[in-house]
Each structure stands twice: as C-alpha cells, then as structure tokens.
N, C-alpha and C positions, 0 to 999 in steps of 0.2 A: 527360549526354553524348549519349544517343539523340536528345533533342529538338534538339540542335545539329546533328546530322547527317541528320535526316530530310528527305527531298526535296531534298537538296543534289546537284544534277545534275553538279556539278564534281568530286566525289570519285570516284576510280577504283574500279571494281567488279571483283572477281575471284570467280568461283564455283568452289569446290573441293569435291572429294569428293561430287559429286552423282551419285546412281545409284539403281538399282532392285534390290531383293533378290527372288529367286525360288528355287524348288526344282526348276527344270527340269534334268533329267538328259539325258545324251547317249543317242541311239538306238544300237542295236547297231552301225550303220555309222559311229558317231561324230558324226553330224550333230546339232546342237543348235538347236532352233527356239525361241528366246527372243523371241517376238513381243511379249509384254507389255513387255519392256525397250525394244524399238524404239519402241513406241507411247509409252512414258513419255518417252524421250529426244526423240522428235519433238515432243511437246506442250511439253516444257520448253524446247527450243531455239526453237520458234516464239514462245513468250512472251519469251524472252531477246532475240530479234530485234525484237520489239515494243518492248521497253525501249530498245534501241539506236536504233530509229526515232524514239522520243520524246525522244531526246537524252541518255540516260543513258550515261556513258562506261564501257561494259563492256570491260575490257582483257584478260580471260582467262577461259577455261572449261576445267575439268578434270573429266572424268567419273570416277566411281568404280565400278569399278576395272578395270585391264587384265585381271587374272586372278582367278579364284576364289581365296579364301584364308580363313584363320581370322578370324572376327569375334568381338570380345569379348562381345557380347550373345548371339549365335546360334551360336557355335562354327563347325562345318562344315555346319550344317543349311541355311543360306541361301547363295545364290550371287549375288555382285555383279558378277562379271567379264564382260568381253566375250570372254574365252578360258576355255573349260571346262578344269578340271584334274581328272584322275582321281586321287584322293587315294591310291589303292593303287599305281598304276604311275607316277604323276606325269606321264603323257602330257598334253600340252596341245593342245587342239583349238579353233580359232577358232569362235565361235558366229555365228549369223546376224547378230546385232547388230554384230559385229566388221566384217563385210563392208559392212553398211549404213553404219556410222560412217566407214569408209574412203571411201565414196563422198561422204559429207557433206564430209569434209575435202578430197578431190580436187576437188569441184565448188564448194566454198565456199558451199554452200547446203543447207538441209534437204531431204532427198529424200522 
C-alpha cells in the first residue's frame, strides 16, 4: 500500500495533531512565552508551503492543540496547547503562540 501511494501528488493531504510539547509555565502576570513552539510551527508551516508550491495537494492543517490538556504518555507534565491552562483554577490564558498563529490565519501567510 505504501509503495502505491508514495509520491502520488494527486492524493489529498491533511496534517492533523501536529504540535510541540514543552514545559513552559505562565509568568506571575499570566504571560506565557512559548517561543520554541512558534519556531517549531514556523519551520513546519514553511516546509508545508514548500510542498504546496511543489504541487502536493495539501487540503488541511490542524495544529495540536488549542489548550493544554492531559496527554497519555506525559500526563500533565508537557504542554501542547496555544492556550495555557492553570490546572488548579482552570483559568485559560492565550500564549504568545496563540497570537502568532492568529496573525498567520489573518494574513494567510507565515509571519
């Protein structure tokens, strides 16, 4: 099956649950600087754009995840979300990556 689908540019491509785990916590003021996540997404999306430019039919991209949550392998020790969740109070705070991705969507290009 893999051999039949390799390099077939006509098959639609959907990227799902793509993301970056880190242990970055919120500052006392609630601000979350998840710079490594932005760097990861920027590099990934640039390569995805390259694939589109080469003719691959990328139909969808879905980052993982909107909010920090429980992960089967890492429990609550790693954070995947663009929104920080305080697990004690359940307060949700958008991270720097949230605002960055918001601009990517708004401008339809990687910032």
